[in-house]
C-alpha distance (Angstrom), angle and dihedral (degrees) to the residues before:
residue distance angle dihedral
M1 . . .
K2 3.84 . .
K3 3.83 88.9 .
Q4 3.79 90.3 53.6
N5 3.74 91.9 49.0
K6 3.78 92.0 52.4
Q7 3.76 91.3 50.8
W8 3.83 91.2 49.1
I9 3.85 90.5 50.1
K10 3.82 91.8 47.6
A11 3.82 91.4 50.2
H12 3.76 91.0 47.6
L13 3.80 92.7 51.0
L14 3.81 91.1 48.0
R15 3.83 91.1 52.0
G16 3.81 90.9 45.7
G17 3.77 90.7 50.8
F18 3.75 91.5 48.3
Y19 3.86 90.5 51.8
L20 3.77 90.3 46.9
L21 3.79 90.9 53.4
L22 3.80 90.7 50.7
V23 3.76 91.1 51.2
L24 3.81 92.1 48.3
A25 3.77 91.7 48.4
G26 3.81 92.4 49.9
T27 3.82 90.1 48.2
L28 3.85 91.8 50.3
V29 3.82 90.5 48.8
A30 3.76 90.8 50.8
L31 3.84 91.9 48.6
F32 3.75 92.1 49.6
R33 3.79 90.7 50.8
L34 3.76 91.9 46.7
E35 3.84 91.0 50.1
A36 3.78 91.2 49.6
R37 3.84 91.4 48.4
V38 3.85 98.0 48.5
N39 3.84 96.9 28.4
I40 3.83 97.8 -124.4
S41 3.76 101.2 -158.2
H42 3.78 129.3 -151.0
R43 3.81 90.9 168.1
A44 3.74 130.9 124.5
L45 3.79 128.2 -157.6
T46 3.75 121.7 -140.5
F47 3.80 121.4 -139.0
A48 3.85 90.4 -107.6
E49 3.83 91.5 52.9
R50 3.81 90.5 49.9
V51 3.84 89.7 52.5
T52 3.79 90.6 50.8
Y53 3.77 92.1 51.9
Q54 3.82 90.7 44.8
R55 3.82 87.3 56.2
A56 3.81 90.8 51.0
I57 3.86 90.3 52.8
E58 3.86 92.3 46.4
E59 3.83 90.7 50.0
V60 3.80 90.9 58.5
Y61 3.79 92.2 46.8
W62 3.79 92.4 46.6
S63 3.86 92.4 48.5
H64 3.83 87.4 58.9
G65 3.76 96.4 41.9
I66 3.79 117.0 116.2
W67 3.81 114.9 -108.3
P68 3.83 103.1 -167.6
E69 3.79 114.6 -119.5
E70 3.81 89.3 -129.1
N71 3.85 91.8 64.6
L72 3.77 107.2 106.4
N73 3.82 96.6 -154.9
P74 3.77 123.2 68.2
K75 3.79 119.0 -102.0
P76 3.89 107.3 -81.0
S77 3.77 124.4 -132.3
L78 3.78 121.5 -94.3
D79 3.81 89.5 -104.4
A80 3.80 89.8 61.5
V81 3.82 93.9 58.1
M82 3.84 101.9 29.4
S83 3.77 122.0 44.9
E84 3.86 126.4 -153.6
A85 3.78 88.1 -108.6
E86 3.86 91.4 56.1
L87 3.78 90.4 50.5
E88 3.81 90.8 49.5
K89 3.89 88.6 50.2
K90 3.78 91.7 55.9
V91 3.81 90.3 53.4
E92 3.74 92.6 44.6
D93 3.84 90.7 50.4
Y94 3.77 95.3 54.1
L95 3.78 93.3 43.6
R96 3.80 91.3 50.7
S97 3.82 89.5 48.5
S98 3.73 90.7 51.1
E99 3.80 91.8 50.0
T100 3.85 92.4 45.4
L101 3.80 89.6 54.6
Q102 3.80 91.4 50.5
D103 3.82 102.1 38.0
S104 3.85 103.9 30.8
W105 3.84 102.9 30.2
H106 3.77 100.0 23.5
R107 3.81 91.5 -127.9
P108 3.84 107.0 123.4
I109 3.74 118.5 -173.5
T110 3.76 105.2 -114.1
A111 3.76 131.8 -155.1
E112 3.72 87.8 -108.6
D113 3.85 90.2 55.2
L114 3.80 91.1 51.9
Q115 3.79 94.8 46.3
A116 3.83 91.9 49.1
E117 3.75 91.5 49.0
M118 3.83 91.9 47.1
D119 3.81 89.4 50.6
R120 3.84 91.9 47.8
M121 3.83 90.6 51.3
A122 3.79 92.6 49.6
E123 3.79 92.5 46.1
N124 3.87 98.9 43.0
T125 3.83 101.5 34.1
K126 3.81 114.5 134.0
Q127 3.85 89.6 -162.0
P128 3.79 107.5 47.2
E129 3.81 94.1 163.3
V130 3.81 90.7 56.5
L131 3.78 93.2 44.9
R132 3.82 89.7 53.4
E133 3.77 87.0 52.9
V134 3.79 91.7 53.0
F135 3.79 91.4 46.3
G136 3.79 89.5 50.0
A137 3.81 90.7 49.6
L138 3.77 87.6 56.8
G139 3.77 92.1 50.6
N140 3.85 92.3 -105.7
D141 3.81 84.3 -86.5
P142 3.83 108.0 150.2
F143 3.80 92.7 -153.6
V144 3.79 91.5 56.1
I145 3.83 92.9 42.9
A146 3.80 90.1 50.8
E147 3.77 95.0 48.6
C148 3.82 102.7 36.3
L149 3.82 104.4 29.0
V150 3.80 105.9 25.5
R151 3.83 101.7 33.6
P152 3.91 94.1 59.3
V153 3.83 91.2 52.0
L154 3.81 95.1 43.1
S155 3.82 95.3 44.7
E156 3.77 92.1 49.3
R157 3.74 92.4 49.6
L158 3.82 95.7 46.4
I159 3.74 96.6 44.4
T160 3.86 91.2 49.0
S161 3.78 88.1 50.7
F162 3.83 93.5 47.8
A163 3.78 91.0 46.2
Q164 3.79 91.5 53.2
Q165 3.83 91.9 47.9
H166 3.72 91.5 51.2
R167 3.82 94.2 41.0
G168 3.77 87.5 -130.2
D169 3.79 136.2 130.1
R170 3.83 105.9 -106.6
L171 3.77 90.0 -143.9
T172 3.79 91.8 66.9
S173 3.79 88.8 64.2
W174 3.75 95.0 54.4
E175 3.79 94.3 93.4
V176 3.79 97.9 132.3
D177 3.73 129.5 143.9
G178 3.76 123.9 -83.0
N179 3.78 98.4 -114.1
I180 3.83 93.5 74.0
R181 3.84 86.3 125.7
T182 3.82 94.9 57.6
R183 3.77 97.7 40.8
K184 3.85 119.1 94.8
M185 3.76 121.1 -133.9
I186 3.74 108.0 -148.9
L187 3.77 135.5 154.5
A188 3.81 108.7 -143.1
N189 3.78 112.2 -117.7
A190 3.86 90.2 -5.9
T191 3.76 110.8 -175.2
Y192 3.83 120.3 -151.5
T193 3.79 136.2 169.4
L194 3.81 125.2 -167.3
P195 3.78 107.4 -115.0
P196 3.79 121.6 -140.1
I197 3.81 112.5 -108.1
S198 3.73 115.6 -122.2
D199 3.80 115.1 -95.1
G200 3.77 126.0 -110.2
T201 3.81 127.0 95.7
A202 3.82 90.8 -137.6
G203 3.80 95.0 38.1
C204 3.81 92.9 -125.0
T205 3.83 144.4 62.6
P206 3.85 112.0 -108.4
D207 3.84 115.9 -105.2
T208 3.85 94.5 11.2
W209 3.78 136.1 113.1
T210 3.75 126.3 -132.9
P211 3.83 120.7 -172.6
T212 3.89 118.2 -121.9
D213 3.81 118.5 -124.9
V214 3.87 105.6 -72.3
P215 3.83 109.9 -177.7
H216 3.76 94.5 66.2
A217 3.81 98.9 34.6
P218 3.79 122.5 115.0
P219 3.85 116.7 -89.1
G220 3.79 114.6 -79.0
R221 3.78 115.5 -87.2
L222 3.84 147.9 154.1
G223 3.81 132.1 -144.6
H224 3.84 91.0 44.4
T225 3.75 129.3 128.6
A226 3.81 133.2 -124.5
V227 3.87 133.5 -165.0
W228 3.78 130.3 -176.3
T229 3.84 116.1 -134.7
G230 3.82 98.2 -173.3
S231 3.72 93.5 -97.7
E232 3.80 105.5 33.2
M233 3.80 141.3 30.0
I234 3.79 113.1 -132.8
V235 3.82 117.6 -158.4
W236 3.77 122.5 -175.4
G237 3.80 143.4 172.3
G238 3.83 127.1 -4.3
D239 3.75 137.5 125.7
A240 3.84 114.0 -56.1
R241 3.77 126.4 179.7
S242 3.78 88.7 -93.7
G243 3.84 91.7 54.6
V244 3.85 135.7 -91.6
V245 3.83 109.2 -22.7
A246 3.79 141.9 -162.1
T247 3.78 94.9 -150.9
G248 3.76 131.5 107.1
G249 3.79 146.8 165.0
R250 3.76 141.7 -135.0
Y251 3.84 115.2 -134.2
D252 3.77 114.8 -155.6
P253 3.87 112.5 -163.4
L254 3.77 88.9 -167.0
G255 3.77 91.6 75.0
D256 3.81 97.3 12.7
S257 3.84 88.5 -120.4
W258 3.77 141.5 130.0
I259 3.84 129.6 -136.9
K260 3.78 120.8 -171.8
T261 3.77 119.0 -118.4
S262 3.83 117.5 -119.7
N263 3.77 117.6 -81.6
T264 3.82 91.8 -156.3
S265 3.80 118.0 109.1
T266 3.83 93.5 -9.3
P267 3.74 123.2 162.9
T268 3.82 117.7 -96.5
P269 3.80 113.1 -74.1
R270 3.80 108.8 -86.8
E271 3.82 148.1 157.1
F272 3.82 132.8 -150.7
H273 3.82 92.4 31.6
T274 3.83 124.4 133.8
A275 3.82 133.4 -114.4
V276 3.80 132.9 -164.9
W277 3.84 132.0 -173.9
T278 3.82 115.8 -132.0
G279 3.81 99.3 -175.9
S280 3.75 95.0 -93.1
E281 3.85 106.1 26.9
M282 3.79 140.7 38.3
I283 3.85 112.6 -134.9
V284 3.74 118.0 -158.4
W285 3.83 123.0 -172.8
G286 3.78 143.2 172.6
G287 3.79 126.9 -4.4
D288 3.77 133.5 128.3
D289 3.78 138.0 -93.4
G290 3.82 96.5 -126.7
N291 3.83 90.6 -109.2
G292 3.85 99.3 84.1
N293 3.86 94.8 -86.9
Y294 3.78 116.5 124.7
F295 3.83 130.4 -161.6
N296 3.77 138.8 -135.6
T297 3.82 89.8 177.4
G298 3.77 130.9 94.7
G299 3.78 145.0 158.6
R300 3.80 143.9 -128.6
Y301 3.79 115.3 -129.1
N302 3.78 119.7 -158.5
P303 3.82 109.3 -159.7
S304 3.80 92.1 -168.0
T305 3.77 92.4 62.2
D306 3.81 98.3 21.9
T307 3.82 90.5 -128.1
W308 3.83 137.4 134.3
T309 3.80 127.7 -142.3
A310 3.80 119.3 -170.0
T311 3.77 119.0 -122.7
S312 3.82 118.5 -123.8
T313 3.76 119.0 -98.9
T314 3.80 93.9 -159.9
N315 3.79 107.9 118.6
A316 3.87 89.4 -9.0
P317 3.84 117.5 153.5
D318 3.79 119.3 -94.8
A319 3.81 116.2 -76.8
R320 3.83 112.8 -85.2
D321 3.75 149.6 143.7
F322 3.82 133.2 -148.1
H323 3.80 89.1 46.6
T324 3.81 126.0 128.3
A325 3.82 133.7 -121.2
V326 3.78 133.6 -166.6
W327 3.82 134.2 -178.7
T328 3.75 116.1 -126.5
G329 3.84 98.4 -173.7
S330 3.82 96.4 -91.2
E331 3.81 104.4 25.3
M332 3.78 141.8 39.4
I333 3.77 112.2 -133.9
V334 3.83 118.2 -157.7
W335 3.75 121.5 -172.7
G336 3.83 142.8 170.6
G337 3.77 126.7 -0.6
T338 3.81 135.0 122.0
D339 3.74 142.9 -98.4
G340 3.81 91.7 -150.7
V341 3.75 92.8 -94.1
N342 3.77 107.1 42.3
F343 3.80 127.4 44.2
F344 3.85 114.0 -146.0
N345 3.77 135.9 -138.3
T346 3.78 88.5 173.1
G347 3.77 129.0 96.9
G348 3.74 145.9 160.7
R349 3.80 143.5 -128.1
Y350 3.82 114.9 -130.9
T351 3.81 119.2 -159.7
P352 3.84 110.9 -164.1
G353 3.74 93.3 -166.6
T354 3.83 91.3 65.2
D355 3.85 97.0 20.7
S356 3.75 88.5 -127.9
W357 3.82 140.6 137.0
A358 3.80 132.5 -143.1
A359 3.79 124.2 -175.1
T360 3.78 121.1 -117.4
T361 3.78 114.6 -127.1
T362 3.76 121.2 -102.8
N363 3.74 93.9 -154.6
N364 3.85 107.5 121.3
A365 3.81 88.5 -9.1
P366 3.84 118.2 156.4
A367 3.77 116.3 -97.1
A368 3.73 117.8 -78.1
R369 3.87 113.1 -83.2
E370 3.81 150.3 144.2
R371 3.78 135.7 -141.1
H372 3.87 92.1 34.7
T373 3.78 124.1 133.5
A374 3.86 131.9 -112.4
V375 3.71 132.2 -167.6
S376 3.77 133.2 -177.2
T377 3.81 118.5 -130.8
G378 3.77 93.2 -171.9
S379 3.82 92.9 -100.6
E380 3.82 102.6 35.8
M381 3.77 141.9 30.6
I382 3.84 115.1 -129.7
V383 3.83 118.6 -158.3
W384 3.81 123.3 -175.3
G385 3.80 142.0 169.4
G386 3.79 125.3 -5.0
D387 3.82 131.1 129.1
E388 3.77 141.9 -97.2
G389 3.86 92.0 -141.6
L390 3.76 116.5 -48.8
P391 3.01 131.1 -49.3
V392 3.88 89.0 34.0
V393 3.85 107.1 83.4
F394 3.77 129.1 163.2
N395 3.83 140.0 -139.6
T396 3.76 89.9 -176.0
G397 3.79 130.8 96.5
G398 3.79 144.9 156.1
R399 3.78 144.9 -128.7
Y400 3.78 114.3 -127.2
D401 3.83 119.1 -157.2
P402 3.85 108.9 -160.7
G403 3.78 91.1 -168.9
S404 3.83 93.2 63.7
D405 3.86 95.4 21.1
S406 3.83 88.8 -127.8
W407 3.85 139.4 132.5
T408 3.79 131.1 -138.2
A409 3.79 119.6 -170.1
T410 3.80 118.3 -121.9
S411 3.76 116.2 -123.4
T412 3.81 119.3 -98.2
R413 3.80 94.0 -159.1
S414 3.78 108.0 118.4
A415 3.84 88.4 -8.0
P416 3.79 115.9 156.9
L417 3.80 118.1 -97.8
A418 3.86 116.7 -78.5
R419 3.76 114.3 -82.5
T420 3.80 147.4 151.2
F421 3.80 134.3 -148.8
H422 3.81 90.4 39.1
T423 3.78 127.3 136.8
A424 3.80 133.6 -122.6
V425 3.81 137.5 -175.1
W426 3.81 136.7 -176.2
P427 3.87 110.7 -137.7
G428 3.76 93.2 -179.6
S429 3.79 109.9 -77.5
E430 3.82 108.3 32.9
M431 3.78 142.0 19.0
I432 3.85 113.7 -108.4
M433 3.83 113.9 -158.1
W434 3.82 125.1 -175.9
G435 3.81 143.6 167.6
G436 3.75 127.1 1.0
A437 3.79 132.5 131.0
S438 3.80 146.6 -104.7
V439 3.68 127.3 -157.9
R440 3.83 94.5 -76.3
N441 3.75 105.3 17.2
R442 3.84 145.1 62.2
F443 3.70 112.6 -153.4
N444 3.84 133.2 -140.9
T445 3.85 89.5 177.7
G446 3.72 129.6 95.1
G447 3.83 143.4 160.4
R448 3.75 143.5 -128.6
Y449 3.81 113.9 -128.8
C450 3.78 117.4 -156.9
A451 3.80 106.3 -154.4
Q452 3.85 92.6 -163.9
S453 3.78 95.6 58.3
G454 3.77 98.2 23.6
V455 3.80 91.9 -136.1
P456 3.79 116.7 122.1
T457 3.80 120.1 -141.8
P458 3.83 117.8 -146.9
T459 3.75 115.7 -125.2
V460 3.78 118.6 -122.5
T461 3.81 108.3 -91.7
P462 3.87 114.6 -134.6
T463 3.72 123.2 -138.4
P464 3.81 101.7 -51.2
T465 3.75 125.5 -121.2
V466 3.75 124.2 -149.5
T467 3.74 92.6 -89.5
A468 3.76 96.8 34.5
T469 3.78 100.4 71.6
P470 3.75 105.5 63.8
T471 3.77 128.7 -155.4
T472 3.77 108.6 -113.3
T473 3.74 111.6 -102.6
P474 3.77 127.9 -169.5
T475 3.74 109.7 -86.6
P476 3.76 111.5 -134.7
T477 3.72 118.0 -125.4
A478 3.76 109.4 -124.9
T479 3.80 120.8 -152.4
A480 3.78 127.7 -161.5
R481 3.79 113.3 -95.7
P482 3.78 122.6 -160.9
S483 3.76 94.3 -153.7
P484 3.82 141.7 24.1
T485 3.82 115.0 -72.0
P486 3.83 110.1 -122.3
R487 3.75 116.7 -140.4
I488 3.76 116.0 -166.1
A489 3.75 93.3 -165.8
P490 3.74 107.3 15.7
T491 3.86 119.9 -161.6
P492 3.79 106.1 -101.2
R493 3.74 112.2 -100.4
P494 3.83 119.6 -132.7
R495 3.74 107.3 -115.7
P496 3.84 127.7 -179.8
T497 3.80 110.5 -94.0
P498 3.76 111.7 -132.2
P499 3.77 122.0 -145.3
P500 3.78 114.9 -84.9
R501 3.74 113.3 -79.2
P502 3.78 117.7 -124.8
R503 3.83 113.3 -110.1
């Protein structure tokens, strides 16, 4: 009997062990399937790998960057505008930011944070086709995308937010050890899934508005400037509620996100300055501080390196605001404007390659003015309209040829009525001007100026409103002036009134 019991027990144990093995095998298969489905990652990225992936991201951005048609040379490769050291610095910066958040402020970036931000980017992107390119450049690997595309954006946003909350300079918290390059940033058992990118080949619905990301945008302001690089909009300067500022931000429609521009070595805080995009840099110049001080200084901002370089003041034009600036392909030309007492018909040509200025001639130049418009045709700058302090407004202009340093007056035959604060663009073959105001009128009229023939063509006027059809006023005849016109007691200029500042 005992022998039979032993055999029965042995058989029972063998069956139990067999069933247990089946259960374990099924569990392992399920786990492997789950890991494959959600991409549970036990990986680490070396510093060198992160730099390689950073280069892949920058290559996509650079391929979509605007290279102005005026530029004589072909668009260079990424290597010509961004060195290996600059790529490495980008990686070092976001790794330091991540460590500062964890070690100093006890706010580590979690896998959930990265997944949520990756999902938000994919859902809210305004450039789905470009985001697909970036994902593809990173191998459509959700781990790499989370670590090398999402982490830099999220760490910059969080550390800026924490620095503002603690009223501290974020750089003072970057006291981390020197082997940041050899350390591996890894989230143990990090779980990521690749989100679907929002549909729409153009990234938008025709004739609709979509708000840009607000919580992380720069503070509200007016009198600032903005340029489009081909992948980002860069805004800078202006009058915020706290006063005139030297801050800015870069809006990336790819991820519907903002990143602040560097506050190191910026130009003096200012408003009503100008800005142009060269293909690799934004150049700002001139403006005022809101307290009667005017500037003939500026700066060149490189978004690839997030750095500022001051423009030379040697031979620079007189300090001014309400002037204009255009980019010719090799030079920035500034012209006109005022310093509150004098109105200028002078200007200057700034060459960033040599950091040097050359004056524009005043021979046959248009009359001194402010709040006019200027466009670049690729070979000439055309200025038109503006005022010399109300009620003196102009319907005259001039074409400036930087190659010969000469002016040619624009025709006044069939020209639109004199105005200031209007707008103008150059679509490729003519200048189109529209809107603006005189002392008593607001215009919904405009004109198309053909630079080849010199004869402007009025635009068709839509059904007029009460303020749109002006009463004809005498048009002042402007004469060329070789020097600024002093005004002992200038007519006050209407300026936008900002909201009251907190005291």
